[in-house]
FIVO-38566 format. One line per field, with one value per residue (C-alpha): residue number from 1; residue in one letter; x, y, z. Coordinates in Angstrom, 1 decimal. Layout:
REM residues N
resi = (NUM|...)
resn = (a|...)
u = (X|...)
v = (Y|...)
w = (Z|...)
***
This chain:
REM residues 594
resi = (1|2|3|4|5|6|7|8|9|10|11|12|13|14|15|16|17|18|19|20|21|22|23|24|25|26|27|28|29|30|31|32|33|34|35|36|37|38|39|40|41|42|43|44|45|46|47|48|49|50|51|52|53|54|55|56|57|58|59|60|61|62|63|64|65|66|67|68|69|70|71|72|73|74|75|76|77|78|79|80|81|82|83|84|85|86|87|88|89|90|91|92|93|94|95|96|97|98|99|100|101|102|103|104|105|106|107|108|109|110|111|112|113|114|115|116|117|118|119|120|121|122|123|124|125|126|127|128|129|130|131|132|133|134|135|136|137|138|139|140|141|142|143|144|145|146|147|148|149|150|151|152|153|154|155|156|157|158|159|160|161|162|163|164|165|166|167|168|169|170|171|172|173|174|175|176|177|178|179|180|181|182|183|184|185|186|187|188|189|190|191|192|193|194|195|196|197|198|199|200|201|202|203|204|205|206|207|208|209|210|211|212|213|214|215|216|217|218|219|220|221|222|223|224|225|226|227|228|229|230|231|232|233|234|235|236|237|238|239|240|241|242|243|244|245|246|247|248|249|250|251|252|253|254|255|256|257|258|259|260|261|262|263|264|265|266|267|268|269|270|271|272|273|274|275|276|277|278|279|280|281|282|283|284|285|286|287|288|289|290|291|292|293|294|295|296|297|298|299|300|301|302|303|304|305|306|307|308|309|310|311|312|313|314|315|316|317|318|319|320|321|322|323|324|325|326|327|328|329|330|331|332|333|334|335|336|337|338|339|340|341|342|343|344|345|346|347|348|349|350|351|352|353|354|355|356|357|358|359|360|361|362|363|364|365|366|367|368|369|370|371|372|373|374|375|376|377|378|379|380|381|382|383|384|385|386|387|388|389|390|391|392|393|394|395|396|397|398|399|400|401|402|403|404|405|406|407|408|409|410|411|412|413|414|415|416|417|418|419|420|421|422|423|424|425|426|427|428|429|430|431|432|433|434|435|436|437|438|439|440|441|442|443|444|445|446|447|448|449|450|451|452|453|454|455|456|457|458|459|460|461|462|463|464|465|466|467|468|469|470|471|472|473|474|475|476|477|478|479|480|481|482|483|484|485|486|487|488|489|490|491|492|493|494|495|496|497|498|499|500|501|502|503|504|505|506|507|508|509|510|511|512|513|514|515|516|517|518|519|520|521|522|523|524|525|526|527|528|529|530|531|532|533|534|535|536|537|538|539|540|541|542|543|544|545|546|547|548|549|550|551|552|553|554|555|556|557|558|559|560|561|562|563|564|565|566|567|568|569|570|571|572|573|574|575|576|577|578|579|580|581|582|583|584|585|586|587|588|589|590|591|592|593|594)
resn = (x|x|x|x|x|x|x|x|x|x|x|x|x|x|x|x|x|x|x|x|x|x|x|x|x|x|x|x|x|x|x|x|x|x|x|x|x|x|x|x|x|x|x|x|x|x|x|x|x|x|x|x|x|x|x|x|x|x|x|x|x|x|x|x|x|x|x|x|x|x|x|x|x|x|x|x|x|x|x|x|x|x|x|x|x|x|x|x|x|x|x|x|x|x|x|x|x|x|x|x|x|x|x|x|x|x|x|x|x|x|x|x|x|x|x|x|x|x|x|x|x|x|x|x|x|x|x|x|x|x|x|x|x|x|x|x|x|x|x|x|x|x|x|x|x|x|x|x|x|x|x|x|x|x|x|x|x|x|x|x|x|x|x|x|x|x|x|x|x|x|x|x|x|x|x|x|x|x|x|x|x|x|x|x|x|x|x|x|x|x|x|x|x|x|x|x|x|x|x|x|x|x|x|x|x|x|x|x|x|x|x|x|x|x|x|x|x|x|x|x|x|x|x|x|x|x|x|x|x|x|x|x|x|x|x|x|x|x|x|x|x|x|x|x|x|x|x|x|x|x|x|x|x|x|x|x|x|x|x|x|x|x|x|x|x|x|x|x|x|x|x|x|x|x|x|x|x|x|x|x|x|x|x|x|x|x|x|x|x|x|x|x|x|x|x|x|x|x|x|x|x|x|x|x|x|x|x|x|x|x|x|x|x|x|x|x|x|x|x|x|x|x|x|x|x|x|x|x|x|x|x|x|x|x|x|x|x|x|x|x|x|x|x|x|x|x|x|x|x|x|x|x|x|x|x|x|x|x|x|x|x|x|x|x|x|x|x|x|x|x|x|x|x|x|x|x|x|x|x|x|x|x|x|x|x|x|x|x|x|x|x|x|x|x|x|x|x|x|x|x|x|x|x|x|x|x|x|x|x|x|x|x|x|x|x|x|x|x|x|x|x|x|x|x|x|x|x|x|x|x|x|x|x|x|x|x|x|x|x|x|x|x|x|x|x|x|x|x|x|x|x|x|x|x|x|x|x|x|x|x|x|x|x|x|x|x|x|x|x|x|x|x|x|x|x|x|x|x|x|x|x|x|x|x|x|x|x|x|x|x|x|x|x|x|x|x|x|x|x|x|x|x|x|x|x|x|x|x|x|x|x|x|x|x|x|x|x|x|x|x|x|x|x|x|x|x|x|x|x|x|x|x|x|x|x|x|x|x|x|x|x|x|x|x|x|x|x|x|x|x|x|x|x|x|x|x|x|x|x|x|x|x|x|x|x|x|x|x|x|x|x|x|x|x|x|x|x|x|x|x|x|x|x|x|x|x|x|x|x|x|x|x|x|x)
u = (65.0|66.9|68.1|70.7|70.3|73.4|73.2|75.4|75.1|77.5|79.3|78.4|75.8|74.7|71.2|69.3|71.6|70.2|72.3|71.7|70.8|71.3|70.3|71.6|69.5|71.0|70.2|70.2|66.9|64.9|62.0|59.7|60.5|63.0|61.8|64.6|64.4|65.9|65.8|62.2|60.8|60.2|62.1|59.6|57.8|59.1|61.4|61.1|64.1|65.4|68.3|69.0|69.2|66.9|68.1|66.4|67.6|67.0|67.5|68.1|66.6|68.0|71.6|73.2|73.8|71.1|71.0|69.8|68.5|67.1|64.1|63.6|59.9|60.6|58.6|57.0|60.4|62.5|62.3|62.4|65.7|67.0|70.4|72.8|72.4|74.8|75.3|75.1|76.5|74.5|75.7|74.6|75.6|77.5|77.5|80.3|79.5|80.9|80.6|80.8|81.2|79.7|80.9|81.1|84.5|84.4|82.8|82.8|83.7|80.6|78.3|76.8|77.2|75.9|78.3|76.5|77.5|75.9|76.1|75.6|73.7|70.8|69.3|72.2|71.4|73.6|75.4|78.1|80.8|82.1|85.7|88.0|91.3|91.3|88.7|85.2|82.7|79.5|77.6|74.4|72.1|71.8|68.3|67.5|71.2|72.3|73.4|73.8|75.6|75.0|78.3|79.8|83.6|85.2|88.8|90.1|92.2|91.9|89.8|90.2|86.8|86.0|82.8|83.1|80.2|79.6|78.1|75.1|74.0|74.1|76.6|80.4|81.9|83.4|85.2|84.9|87.8|88.8|87.4|88.7|86.7|88.5|87.3|87.8|86.5|85.9|83.1|84.3|83.8|84.2|84.7|81.6|81.0|78.1|77.0|74.6|72.0|70.3|68.7|71.0|68.2|65.1|62.5|61.9|58.7|58.7|59.8|62.6|64.1|67.6|68.9|71.9|73.2|75.4|77.7|77.9|74.2|73.6|74.5|71.9|71.9|70.9|71.8|71.8|71.5|73.1|72.9|76.4|76.9|73.1|71.1|68.2|65.5|66.0|68.3|66.7|67.0|68.9|66.7|68.1|71.2|69.4|68.0|65.7|64.6|61.8|62.9|61.6|64.2|63.0|65.8|67.3|70.9|73.5|73.0|75.9|74.3|76.1|74.9|76.5|76.1|76.1|77.6|76.4|77.9|79.6|80.0|82.1|80.6|81.2|80.3|79.4|81.0|79.1|76.6|75.2|71.5|70.7|67.5|65.6|62.2|62.2|62.0|65.3|66.9|69.5|72.2|71.5|73.6|72.5|73.9|73.5|73.1|73.2|74.2|77.8|76.7|73.5|72.4|71.1|67.3|66.9|65.6|67.6|66.8|68.8|68.2|69.1|69.0|68.6|69.6|68.0|65.3|62.4|63.4|60.8|61.1|62.5|65.7|66.8|68.9|71.6|73.8|76.7|74.8|71.7|68.7|67.4|64.3|62.9|61.5|59.9|61.6|59.5|60.8|64.2|64.6|63.9|64.1|64.1|63.6|65.7|66.6|70.0|70.0|73.7|76.7|79.7|80.4|77.6|78.5|75.3|74.6|71.5|70.6|68.3|66.0|65.8|62.5|61.4|63.6|66.3|69.0|69.8|72.6|74.2|75.6|79.0|79.1|78.7|79.5|77.2|78.9|76.3|76.8|74.7|76.1|74.9|77.2|78.2|79.4|80.9|78.8|79.3|77.1|76.9|75.4|73.5|72.5|71.9|74.9|72.7|69.5|67.4|66.3|62.7|62.5|62.5|65.2|65.7|68.8|69.5|71.7|72.3|73.7|75.2|77.1|79.3|78.8|76.7|73.8|71.4|71.7|68.6|67.4|68.9|68.6|70.4|71.0|71.6|73.8|74.6|78.1|77.8|74.0|71.4|69.0|65.6|65.3|66.8|65.4|64.8|66.2|63.8|63.9|66.5|68.9|67.9|66.9|65.4|64.9|63.0|64.8|64.4|67.5|66.8|70.2|72.3|75.9|77.9|76.4|78.5|76.0|76.9|74.9|75.6|74.3|73.7|74.2|72.0|72.0|74.4|75.6|78.2|77.6|79.2|79.4|79.0|81.6|80.4|79.1|78.7|75.3|75.5|72.4|71.2|68.4|65.6|65.4|62.9|59.5|57.7|53.9|51.9|49.8|46.7|46.2|42.8|42.0|39.0|38.7|35.7|34.3|34.3|36.2|36.4|39.7|41.3|39.0|40.6|39.3|40.5|42.3|42.3|44.4|43.7|46.6|46.0|47.7|46.2|44.6|42.9|45.0|45.7|49.3|50.7|54.0|55.4|54.2|51.8|52.6|49.5|50.0|48.1|49.0|52.8|53.1|53.4|50.8|52.5|54.7|54.5|52.0|52.6|50.3|48.5|46.2|46.1|45.2|46.9|44.9|46.0|44.0|44.6|43.4|43.6|45.2|44.1|40.6|39.6|39.7|42.6|43.8|44.7|46.5|47.9|51.3|52.3|56.1|56.5|58.3|60.2|58.0|55.6|55.8|54.8|51.5|49.6|45.9|43.7|43.4|40.4|39.1|38.4|36.7|37.9|35.8|36.6|35.4|31.9|31.9|29.2|27.8|30.5|33.1|34.1|33.8|31.1|33.8|34.9|31.5|32.3|35.8|37.5)
v = (65.9|62.6|61.1|58.5|56.1|54.7|51.7|51.1|47.7|45.5|42.8|40.2|39.8|37.2|35.8|37.4|40.5|43.7|45.7|49.1|49.2|52.8|54.5|57.9|59.8|62.6|65.5|65.9|67.8|64.9|63.7|60.6|57.1|54.2|50.6|48.2|44.8|41.4|40.0|40.7|40.7|44.0|44.3|46.0|49.2|52.0|54.4|58.2|60.1|62.6|64.9|62.8|59.4|56.6|53.9|50.6|48.6|45.0|41.5|38.7|35.4|33.1|32.3|32.7|35.5|38.2|40.6|43.9|46.9|50.3|51.7|55.4|56.4|59.9|63.0|66.0|67.3|64.2|61.0|57.5|55.6|52.2|51.5|48.8|45.5|44.8|41.4|40.6|37.2|36.1|33.3|31.8|33.5|30.6|30.3|28.7|25.6|23.8|20.0|18.5|14.7|12.7|9.0|6.6|6.4|2.6|-0.1|-3.9|-5.6|-6.9|-4.6|-1.6|1.9|5.3|7.9|11.3|14.5|17.9|20.5|24.2|26.2|23.7|24.6|22.9|20.0|17.6|14.6|13.7|11.1|9.3|8.2|5.9|7.7|7.5|4.7|5.8|4.1|5.4|8.5|9.8|12.6|15.6|16.0|18.9|19.6|16.0|12.9|9.5|6.4|3.1|1.4|-2.0|-2.0|-5.3|-4.8|-4.0|-0.9|2.9|4.2|7.9|8.9|12.1|13.5|15.3|17.5|17.8|21.3|22.2|25.0|27.6|26.1|25.5|22.1|21.5|18.6|17.7|17.2|13.6|11.5|8.2|5.0|2.3|-1.0|-4.4|-7.9|-8.3|-6.3|-2.8|-2.8|0.5|1.4|2.5|4.5|3.9|6.7|6.2|8.7|7.7|9.8|10.5|9.3|7.1|5.9|2.2|1.1|4.1|3.5|5.6|5.7|4.3|5.5|4.5|6.5|4.5|6.3|6.2|6.9|4.3|1.4|-1.3|-4.3|-4.2|-2.8|-4.8|-2.7|-4.0|-3.4|-4.3|-7.8|-8.5|-8.0|-5.5|-7.0|-8.1|-6.5|-3.4|-2.8|0.3|2.6|5.8|5.5|5.1|2.4|3.2|0.8|1.9|0.2|0.0|-0.5|-2.7|-2.3|0.7|1.6|2.6|0.9|1.0|0.9|0.1|-0.3|-3.0|-2.5|-5.8|-4.5|-5.4|-6.4|-3.0|-1.8|-3.2|-3.8|-1.2|-0.6|2.6|4.0|3.1|5.6|5.5|5.7|6.3|4.4|4.9|4.3|7.7|10.9|11.6|14.8|16.2|18.8|22.3|25.3|28.9|31.6|35.3|38.1|41.8|45.1|46.2|49.7|51.3|54.7|55.3|55.6|53.9|50.3|47.6|43.8|41.1|37.8|34.2|31.2|27.8|24.6|22.1|24.3|22.3|23.4|25.2|26.9|30.4|32.5|34.7|37.7|39.0|42.1|40.6|39.2|41.4|39.8|42.1|40.1|36.7|35.8|32.6|30.4|30.4|28.5|28.3|32.0|34.3|38.1|40.8|44.4|46.3|49.9|50.5|53.4|53.7|54.3|51.9|48.3|45.9|42.1|40.3|36.5|34.4|31.5|28.9|27.2|23.8|21.8|18.1|17.0|19.6|20.5|24.0|26.0|29.4|31.6|33.1|36.7|39.6|43.2|46.2|49.6|52.1|55.8|59.0|60.4|58.8|56.1|56.9|53.9|53.8|52.5|50.8|51.6|48.9|49.6|47.1|48.3|46.4|46.2|47.2|49.2|50.6|54.2|54.7|51.5|51.6|49.8|49.4|51.0|49.5|50.6|48.7|50.5|48.5|49.2|46.9|43.1|43.9|45.0|47.3|51.1|52.7|56.1|58.5|58.8|57.7|60.0|58.2|60.0|59.7|61.1|64.4|64.8|63.7|61.0|62.0|62.9|61.3|57.9|57.0|53.7|50.9|48.7|46.4|49.3|49.3|52.1|51.5|53.9|53.0|55.1|55.5|56.5|58.9|58.9|56.1|55.6|54.7|56.1|56.1|55.5|56.0|56.2|58.6|57.8|61.0|59.4|60.0|59.8|56.9|56.3|58.1|58.8|56.7|56.5|53.4|52.7|53.8|51.2|51.5|51.1|50.7|52.3|51.5|52.9|50.4|48.9|50.9|49.3|50.0|49.4|48.7|51.5|51.7|54.5|55.3|57.8|60.1|61.6|62.9|60.5|63.4|66.6|69.4|70.0|73.1|73.2|72.4|69.5|68.1|64.8|63.6|60.7|59.2|57.4|55.1|52.2|48.8|49.3|52.5|55.1|58.2|58.6|62.1|62.2|61.5|62.6|61.4|61.6|61.6|59.8|60.1|56.7|56.6|60.4|62.3|65.0|68.1|68.0|65.5|66.6|66.4|64.2|66.2|64.4|61.4|63.2|64.8|67.1|68.2|70.7|69.7|70.8|68.1|69.1|66.1|64.7|61.1|58.5|59.2|56.5|58.3|56.7|58.0|56.7|57.2|57.3|56.0|57.7|56.7|54.0|53.7|51.6|52.9|52.0|52.7|53.3|51.5|53.4|55.7|56.6|60.3|61.0|64.4|66.1|69.2|72.6|73.5|76.5|79.1|82.0|84.2|81.4|81.5|78.5|78.3|78.3|81.8|83.2|82.4|83.8|80.3)
w = (-10.4|-10.6|-7.4|-6.3|-3.4|-1.8|0.6|3.6|5.4|7.4|5.4|8.1|10.9|13.5|13.7|16.6|16.8|15.3|12.7|11.0|7.3|6.1|2.8|1.7|-0.8|-2.9|-3.3|0.5|0.6|-0.6|1.5|1.1|2.3|1.7|1.5|2.4|0.7|1.2|-2.3|-3.4|0.2|2.0|5.3|7.7|6.8|4.7|6.6|6.3|4.8|7.3|6.4|3.4|5.2|6.3|8.7|9.7|12.7|11.6|13.1|10.6|11.6|8.9|8.0|4.5|2.0|2.1|-1.0|0.4|-1.7|-0.7|-2.8|-2.5|-3.0|-4.4|-3.5|-5.2|-6.4|-6.5|-8.7|-7.1|-7.3|-6.1|-4.7|-5.9|-4.0|-1.1|0.5|4.2|5.2|8.2|10.5|13.7|17.0|18.7|22.5|24.6|26.6|29.6|30.1|33.6|34.2|37.0|37.3|40.2|42.0|41.8|39.6|39.2|36.0|34.3|36.2|34.4|35.9|34.7|33.2|33.2|31.5|32.2|29.4|30.2|29.0|29.4|26.0|24.2|22.0|20.0|21.5|24.1|23.3|26.3|26.2|28.2|27.5|23.7|23.4|22.6|24.9|23.2|22.1|23.7|22.7|25.1|26.7|29.0|29.4|30.4|28.6|30.4|29.1|30.9|30.5|31.6|32.1|31.1|32.5|35.9|36.8|36.7|33.8|32.9|31.5|29.7|28.0|24.7|23.7|19.9|19.9|17.8|15.5|18.3|20.8|20.6|21.6|25.0|26.9|30.5|32.9|33.2|36.1|37.3|37.8|39.7|38.3|40.0|39.7|43.4|45.1|46.3|50.1|51.9|55.6|57.5|60.7|63.0|65.3|68.3|69.6|72.8|75.7|78.7|81.0|81.0|83.3|83.9|82.1|79.7|76.0|74.5|71.0|70.3|66.9|64.9|61.9|59.4|56.9|53.9|53.6|50.9|53.3|53.8|56.1|59.8|63.2|66.4|69.5|72.6|76.4|77.5|75.8|75.6|72.4|72.7|70.7|67.1|64.5|62.9|59.1|57.9|56.0|54.4|56.6|59.9|62.2|65.2|68.0|70.4|73.7|77.2|80.0|82.8|85.4|87.1|86.8|84.1|80.8|78.3|74.9|71.6|68.0|65.8|62.0|60.1|56.8|53.3|49.9|49.6|53.1|56.0|59.5|62.2|65.9|67.6|70.7|73.8|75.2|78.8|79.6|83.3|84.1|87.3|88.8|90.5|88.4|86.6|87.8|85.4|85.6|84.3|83.2|83.7|81.4|82.1|79.6|80.9|79.4|79.9|81.0|82.4|83.6|87.2|87.1|83.7|83.6|81.8|81.2|83.0|81.2|82.3|79.9|81.5|79.7|79.1|77.5|79.1|82.6|84.7|88.1|88.8|88.6|91.4|90.2|92.6|92.9|94.9|97.9|97.4|95.8|93.0|92.2|91.0|87.6|86.3|83.7|80.5|77.4|78.9|79.8|82.7|82.5|85.2|84.3|86.9|87.6|89.3|91.8|92.6|90.4|90.1|89.0|89.9|89.9|88.8|89.1|88.2|90.5|89.0|91.6|89.9|89.5|89.8|86.9|86.8|89.3|90.5|88.9|89.1|86.3|86.2|87.4|84.9|85.5|84.8|85.0|86.3|86.0|86.2|83.0|79.8|78.5|74.9|72.8|69.3|66.5|63.2|60.1|57.5|54.1|52.0|48.5|45.2|42.8|39.8|39.3|36.5|36.1|37.0|39.1|42.9|44.9|48.6|50.3|53.8|56.6|59.8|62.8|65.7|68.9|71.0|70.5|67.4|69.5|67.5|68.1|69.6|68.3|65.8|62.1|58.9|55.9|52.7|50.2|46.4|46.4|48.4|47.6|50.1|49.0|50.4|54.1|57.2|58.1|61.8|63.0|63.7|66.8|65.1|64.3|60.7|58.3|54.8|52.0|48.8|46.1|42.4|40.5|37.6|35.8|34.5|35.5|38.6|41.8|45.0|47.8|51.5|54.8|57.6|61.1|63.2|66.6|69.6|73.5|74.2|70.7|68.6|64.9|62.2|58.4|56.3|53.6|50.2|47.8|44.0|42.4|38.6|37.1|33.6|31.5|30.8|27.3|25.3|25.0|21.7|21.5|18.4|17.0|14.8|12.3|10.8|8.1|7.9|4.4|2.4|-0.2|-2.8|-3.4|-6.0|-7.8|-6.2|-3.2|0.2|2.3|5.6|5.8|9.4|10.8|14.2|15.9|18.9|20.7|20.4|23.8|22.5|24.2|22.0|20.8|21.5|19.6|16.2|12.8|10.1|6.3|4.1|0.7|-2.6|-3.9|-3.6|-3.6|-0.4|0.2|1.6|4.7|7.6|10.2|14.0|16.0|18.7|21.2|18.9|15.7|12.7|10.3|6.9|4.8|1.1|-2.3|-4.9|-8.1|-10.2|-10.9|-10.6|-7.8|-5.5|-3.1|0.1|3.1|6.3|7.5|11.1|11.1|14.7|17.7|20.8|22.4|19.5|16.3|12.9|11.3|8.1|7.6|5.2|1.9|1.4|-2.0|-2.6|-6.0|-7.2|-9.8|-11.9|-10.7|-11.9|-14.3|-13.5|-15.6|-17.2|-17.3|-13.6|-11.3|-8.7|-6.1|-7.2|-6.3|-2.7|-2.7|-3.1)
***
């Protein structure tokens, strides 16, 4: 029967953005395929007709008017037909841009400075026009997202500079905010600050470093270090904002050291505050501070750590821990800390202090007292559960859900478990806390949408339970990945008219794995042979009896499926001969019941 093919396409499209091209074939029961065309060029492969329609999702890559048609192949009961042409006007998908300007705050008339514009996204091309108010200073091409104009101002005063990005085929124009450049004939000289860093103590005859830092960091020139009113050595050049002199004091006593910055063409001189260096022949003994860290509560019979921190960190010696006037024990100082593991045997408030012994270079010191409340009953403290989850996730991909459980002073909770939940549903089993109060669950979401995730800490001896505030994880399905397929046809070289033969199509991925879904349509030239055949374990088999003699050009067309692209086999020639007539006028095939 005659058919009509109607085409439905969007009037407009953007390069790089896929649109649907849909053909409707009447009568609705028609099968076969539709080949979409852009002018005389095929768009992709032919698309099977399903329930009277065939749809191709297509991305245009060039701009302009595209004349689209849909050519229906016909089938055993329906004639081919071609739709009327429909135009799709394709234009470039333009992206917005932002332009940021970077210019010096000051400049000198007659001296060139760089005016730099940064255009985002960095892939933008085109040019940037630099303007001084309404006056165009110059135009520079954009390269790797930046454009720089080396410009010499010729007049004094405040110059309001802007950068105007021209846009390009895929990016809209944009203009930066204005930035002022104060231009003057005289050199611009700015204030500076000089900061001195020297050791608090030194030993006669042993060299120490005296360091001056000059701001702003670009300052050059020199620094003269002084001991009172006397110069210490020669002036030292400023390099990357600092000047350092290695100096050996030769006399004992207090030395008031200063650093005098010379200034340069653009920076004013400045002098640091004085800093004292105590120089002595004997070993230098410095003051120390001892800080005590103990738990607020403890249980009788259960050991706890009492820790003292001694500054400066290089101090050695020992720390004596005391409960009121009673000595609990002594621990050596190692890397600035001393720890005593102690078990209280009586209930009540215990006032603990730490007494540092001092050493050859560090004076003794005593910490402030700290109370430990000791009781026989377990001390139960409140906890806080904090949840850390990603804002987004993809179905089928594992993400980490974290919960941190802390007690007073943000100390980690010890023991107990955390149950993660998605709404009211448990996610996996309960997770035991690690030594840092953390619990981690690697979880794979299986459904897309918003998931309200929470964490419930069960509590344990000494710690109350708590629940972390719920957080939303937005889960999306991954973009479908389609792999290329290869279809091969196995057909006999010869056949007899009316006698069935097997046509076998094998469908594999490019890597050789069998495809297990989709269908194969066998074709005799441009005419479908029978119905489409399901692919099972990488093969589709169709028994077929040819009704015409001669050389038949047979192909197998894999129609594609979710995750797999369509493919067509090479044509195989099957030479079909007429049935051989036996004695009595019957064919030889009839002798065998064919």
